[in-house]
ROBA-578435 format. One line per 3 residues: number of its first residue (from 0); their letters; for each residue x, y, z of N, C-alpha, C. Coordinates in steps of 0.02 Angstrom, whole numbers, padded with zeros to 5 digits. Layout:
BEGIN
NUM = A = X/Y/Z/X/Y/Z/X/Y/Z  ...
***
This chain:
BEGIN
0 = XXX = -00830/-00896/-00601/-00827/-00824/-00596/-00860/-00793/-00658  -00894/-00741/-00646/-00928/-00705/-00700/-00877/-00671/-00745  -00878/-00683/-00811/-00828/-00653/-00856/-00832/-00577/-00856
3 = XXX = -00891/-00549/-00845/-00898/-00476/-00843/-00864/-00447/-00781  -00868/-00484/-00726/-00835/-00463/-00665/-00759/-00463/-00676  -00734/-00517/-00707/-00662/-00522/-00721/-00640/-00465/-00767
6 = XXX = -00681/-00449/-00817/-00665/-00394/-00862/-00664/-00328/-00824  -00712/-00320/-00779/-00715/-00259/-00737/-00653/-00252/-00694  -00630/-00308/-00665/-00569/-00306/-00624/-00509/-00288/-00667
9 = XXX = -00505/-00317/-00727/-00450/-00302/-00773/-00449/-00228/-00792  -00507/-00201/-00809/-00512/-00130/-00826/-00493/-00087/-00765  -00515/-00107/-00706/-00498/-00071/-00645/-00423/-00069/-00633
12 = XXX = -00390/-00126/-00645/-00317/-00129/-00636/-00283/-00083/-00687  -00305/-00085/-00749/-00275/-00042/-00801/-00285/00032/-00785  -00345/00050/-00762/-00357/00120/-00743/-00313/00138/-00684
15 = XXX = -00306/00092/-00636/-00262/00103/-00579/-00190/00116/-00599  -00165/00076/-00647/-00097/00085/-00671/-00089/00152/-00707  -00139/00172/-00745/-00138/00236/-00778/-00136/00293/-00726
18 = XXX = -00175/00286/-00673/-00175/00337/-00620/-00108/00341/-00585  -00074/00283/-00577/-00008/00283/-00547/00040/00326/-00589  00037/00318/-00655/00080/00357/-00699/00064/00431/-00693
21 = XXX = 00000/00449/-00692/-00020/00519/-00686/00003/00547/-00618  -00008/00508/-00565/00011/00531/-00498/00087/00539/-00493  00125/00492/-00521/00198/00498/-00517/00223/00560/-00553
24 = XXX = 00194/00575/-00610/00213/00636/-00646/00196/00698/-00604  00140/00695/-00568/00120/00752/-00527/00163/00758/-00464  00184/00702/-00436/00224/00703/-00375/00294/00728/-00387
27 = XXX = 00323/00711/-00444/00392/00730/-00459/00396/00800/-00489  00440/00840/-00461/00448/00910/-00482/00465/00917/-00556  00504/00868/-00581/00526/00873/-00651/00477/00841/-00701
30 = XXX = 00420/00817/-00677/00369/00789/-00720/00385/00719/-00746  00439/00689/-00721/00458/00622/-00742/00418/00571/-00701  00411/00512/-00730/00376/00457/-00695/00422/00428/-00641
33 = XXX = 00486/00425/-00656/00534/00392/-00612/00560/00441/-00559  00560/00417/-00497/00588/00456/-00442/00663/00444/-00440  00701/00497/-00427/00774/00491/-00425/00798/00487/-00353
36 = XXX = 00848/00443/-00341/00876/00433/-00275/00952/00438/-00280  00984/00461/-00225/01057/00461/-00224/01082/00391/-00205  01147/00382/-00204/01176/00316/-00193/01159/00288/-00123
39 = XXX = 01161/00330/-00073/01145/00309/-00005/01072/00285/-00001  01028/00323/-00034/00957/00304/-00034/00946/00238/-00071  00982/00228/-00126/00975/00166/-00164/00996/00106/-00122
42 = XXX = 01051/00114/-00085/01074/00060/-00041/01022/00045/00013  00996/00097/00045/00946/00088/00097/00883/00057/00068  00863/00078/00009/00803/00050/-00022/00813/-00025/-00037
45 = XXX = 00874/-00044/-00057/00888/-00114/-00068/00879/-00155/-00004  00903/-00129/00052/00893/-00163/00116/00819/-00165/00133  00784/-00111/00119/00712/-00109/00132/00675/-00162/00093
48 = XXX = 00693/-00170/00029/00662/-00222/-00012/00678/-00292/00016  00739/-00301/00040/00758/-00366/00070/00715/-00380/00132  00708/-00330/00176/00667/-00340/00236/00594/-00351/00217
51 = XXX = 00571/-00316/00166/00503/-00326/00142/00492/-00397/00116  00542/-00422/00079/00538/-00490/00053/00533/-00540/00110  00576/-00533/00161/00574/-00579/00218/00509/-00573/00256
54 = XXX = 00481/-00513/00259/00416/-00505/00292/00362/-00542/00255  00365/-00542/00188/00316/-00580/00148/00324/-00655/00162  00385/-00679/00164/00398/-00750/00177/00370/-00769/00246
57 = XXX = 00384/-00728/00296/00360/-00743/00364/00284/-00739/00368  00254/-00689/00335/00181/-00682/00335/00149/-00743/00301  00177/-00766/00246/00151/-00826/00213/00158/-00887/00257
60 = XXX = 00215/-00894/00290/00225/-00951/00335/00175/-00950/00392  00163/-00891/00420/00114/-00885/00474/00043/-00901/00450  00025/-00875/00391/-00041/-00890/00364/-00049/-00965/00350
63 = XXX = 00004/-00995/00325/00003/-01068/00312/-00007/-01106/00378  00030/-01086/00429/00025/-01118/00494/-00045/-01108/00523  -00070/-01047/00520/-00137/-01033/00547/-00191/-01071/00508
66 = XXX = -00180/-01079/00443/-00231/-01113/00403/-00238/-01186/00422  -00186/-01214/00452/-00191/-01283/00475/-00226/-01289/00542  -00233/-01233/00577/-00263/-01233/00644/-00329/-01196/00648
69 = XXX = -00338/-01147/00604/-00397/-01105/00606/-00431/-01104/00537  -00494/-01087/00538/-00531/-01080/00475/-00516/-01011/00445  -00480/-01011/00391/-00459/-00948/00359/-00506/-00927/00302
72 = XXX = -00560/-00964/00292/-00604/-00949/00237/-00637/-00880/00244  -00639/-00854/00306/-00669/-00787/00316/-00630/-00734/00276  -00566/-00746/00264/-00526/-00697/00228/-00536/-00702/00152
75 = XXX = -00564/-00757/00128/-00576/-00765/00057/-00511/-00756/00017  -00517/-00726/-00041/-00459/-00716/-00084/-00412/-00662/-00058  -00434/-00622/-00010/-00390/-00570/00017/-00332/-00600/00056
78 = XXX = -00337/-00664/00074/-00282/-00697/00110/-00218/-00694/00069  -00224/-00692/00003/-00164/-00688/-00041/-00134/-00619/-00042  -00174/-00569/-00025/-00151/-00500/-00029/-00118/-00477/00036
81 = XXX = -00136/-00509/00091/-00110/-00488/00157/-00033/-00491/00160  00000/-00546/00140/00073/-00546/00142/00105/-00491/00099  00074/-00476/00043/00100/-00422/00000/00099/-00356/00039
84 = XXX = 00043/-00342/00072/00037/-00280/00110/00086/-00278/00169  00097/-00335/00201/00146/-00338/00256/00215/-00321/00229  00234/-00350/00173/00299/-00335/00143/00306/-00262/00123
87 = XXX = 00253/-00234/00095/00254/-00164/00074/00262/-00118/00134  00225/-00131/00187/00229/-00086/00245/00298/-00092/00279  00327/-00151/00280/00395/-00159/00308/00445/-00120/00266
90 = XXX = 00441/-00127/00200/00488/-00092/00156/00480/-00016/00162  00418/00007/00160/00405/00079/00163/00427/00108/00229  00411/00074/00284/00430/00098/00350/00505/00103/00357
93 = XXX = 00540/00051/00335/00613/00053/00339/00641/00111/00298  00616/00119/00237/00642/00172/00194/00626/00242/00221  00567/00251/00249/00550/00317/00276/00599/00336/00331
96 = XXX = 00612/00290/00377/00654/00307/00435/00728/00303/00419  00746/00281/00360/00816/00284/00337/00825/00339/00284  00777/00384/00278/00778/00440/00230/00788/00416/00158
99 = XXX = 00756/00360/00141/00764/00332/00074/00697/00325/00038  00644/00354/00066/00579/00348/00034/00564/00407/-00011  00580/00465/00011/00567/00526/-00028/00626/00538/-00074
102 = XXX = 00613/00543/-00138/00666/00551/-00187/00690/00623/-00193  00743/00631/-00232/00773/00697/-00243/00727/00744/-00282  00684/00715/-00324/00641/00756/-00367/00568/00756/-00345
105 = XXX = 00554/00734/-00283/00485/00733/-00258/00464/00801/-00231  00401/00817/-00243/00370/00876/-00214/00328/00850/-00155  00351/00862/-00094/00319/00833/-00035/00247/00856/-00026
108 = XXX = 00232/00917/-00042/00163/00942/-00034/00116/00902/-00079  00134/00896/-00142/00093/00857/-00189/00089/00784/-00168  00146/00758/-00145/00148/00688/-00123/00098/00675/-00068
111 = XXX = 00098/00717/-00016/00053/00708/00041/-00020/00717/00019  -00032/00765/-00024/-00101/00775/-00049/-00126/00714/-00087  -00085/00688/-00132/-00106/00630/-00171/-00114/00568/-00127
114 = XXX = -00068/00558/-00080/-00074/00501/-00034/-00137/00507/00009  -00154/00568/00028/-00215/00578/00067/-00277/00563/00026  -00276/00583/-00037/-00333/00568/-00082/-00340/00493/-00091
117 = XXX = -00285/00458/-00102/-00286/00385/-00110/-00313/00352/-00046  -00290/00377/00012/-00313/00349/00076/-00388/00357/00083  -00413/00418/00073/-00484/00432/00081/-00525/00391/00032
120 = XXX = -00503/00386/-00031/-00540/00348/-00081/-00546/00275/-00060  -00489/00244/-00041/-00491/00174/-00023/-00533/00161/00039  -00527/00203/00089/-00568/00195/00149/-00641/00207/00133
123 = XXX = -00656/00254/00089/-00725/00267/00068/-00756/00206/00036  -00719/00174/-00009/-00744/00114/-00043/-00759/00059/00008  -00714/00051/00056/-00724/00000/00108/-00784/00015/00152
126 = XXX = -00791/00078/00174/-00847/00098/00217/-00912/00092/00179  -00912/00112/00115/-00973/00107/00074/-00994/00034/00067  -00945/-00010/00055/-00961/-00081/00050/-00989/-00107/00116
129 = XXX = -00962/-00084/00171/-00988/-00105/00237/-01060/-00081/00246  -01071/-00017/00231/-01138/00011/00240/-01190/-00021/00194  -01168/-00042/00134/-01212/-00076/00087/-01220/-00150/00101
132 = XXX = -01185/-00174/00153/-01187/-00245/00170/-01148/-00289/00122  -01101/-00259/00086/-01062/-00295/00036/-00992/-00313/00059  -00971/-00290/00117/-00902/-00303/00140/-00894/-00376/00160
135 = XXX = -00945/-00404/00191/-00944/-00474/00211/-01005/-00508/00180  -00991/-00558/00140/-01044/-00596/00107/-01037/-00670/00125  -01089/-00699/00152/-01090/-00769/00170/-01030/-00789/00213
138 = XXX = -01013/-00745/00260/-00959/-00759/00307/-00889/-00750/00280  -00883/-00719/00221/-00817/-00708/00191/-00811/-00635/00171  -00753/-00605/00186/-00744/-00536/00166/-00738/-00532/00090
141 = XXX = -00766/-00479/00062/-00765/-00469/-00010/-00700/-00435/-00031  -00693/-00426/-00096/-00633/-00393/-00122/-00629/-00320/-00099  -00685/-00291/-00077/-00683/-00222/-00052/-00641/-00217/00011
144 = XXX = -00629/-00273/00045/-00586/-00273/00104/-00515/-00253/00086  -00495/-00269/00024/-00428/-00249/00001/-00423/-00173/00001  -00477/-00138/-00016/-00477/-00065/-00013/-00466/-00040/00058
147 = XXX = -00498/-00073/00106/-00488/-00055/00176/-00415/-00064/00195  -00386/-00121/00175/-00315/-00134/00191/-00269/-00082/00158  -00283/-00066/00094/-00242/-00016/00059/-00250/00053/00091
150 = XXX = -00312/00070/00108/-00323/00134/00142/-00285/00137/00208  -00285/00081/00243/-00247/00077/00306/-00172/00086/00295  -00147/00055/00243/-00075/00062/00229/-00057/00133/00211
153 = XXX = -00098/00165/00169/-00084/00235/00151/-00092/00281/00211  -00137/00265/00257/-00144/00304/00318/-00081/00296/00361  -00057/00234/00368/00005/00221/00405/00063/00259/00373
156 = XXX = 00067/00258/00307/00120/00293/00270/00118/00368/00286  00059/00397/00284/00052/00468/00298/00072/00485/00370  00051/00443/00417/00069/00453/00487/00144/00447/00497
159 = XXX = 00175/00396/00466/00247/00387/00472/00285/00446/00443  00262/00472/00387/00295/00531/00358/00290/00590/00405  00233/00598/00438/00225/00652/00488/00271/00643/00547
162 = XXX = 00275/00581/00572/00321/00567/00628/00393/00581/00607  00412/00560/00548/00480/00571/00524/00495/00646/00517  00446/00684/00494/00455/00757/00488/00466/00787/00557
165 = XXX = 00427/00766/00606/00434/00792/00674/00503/00773/00703  00524/00711/00693/00589/00689/00718/00646/00728/00685  00640/00740/00620/00691/00779/00585/00694/00851/00609
168 = XXX = 00636/00881/00621/00635/00951/00644/00664/00956/00715  00653/00906/00757/00681/00906/00825/00757/00897/00823  00780/00856/00774/00852/00844/00769/00890/00906/00748
171 = X = 00856/00950/00711/00890/01012/00689/00895/01059/00747
***
């Protein structure tokens, strides 16, 4: 691996973490990084994390099983990221529909705007890589495919929040 590429990835991760801090301060009404939850939400979030963990275990077991029967090299290094995304989407979905995803100090308008920006950015990177012929190289998806997966997860998150809002408004 090219050391400059590895350095670029490291810098990208650090910038990403810095953006998370900035976004969290923007999302929360009180300007804090940490989102606050009540006791019921904390309990539901714990169950969500448990279900997410089991989803990661199952996804890894399935990938292991498939790797013995199918050629998984097309996924390249993104194969390690797929179980993480499966666990995240299971946890997030559970928490959204158990009213444990949105915290007490969240500003929903800012939250949706920031999630939409993150979705568009990630999908843009993936589409640009596809158009430049960089998404698939030598029969293997590149790391830009992770952006497509992340964009997809944020899109699912936004759709689920919309569905939850509609369900809540109908219940009232």
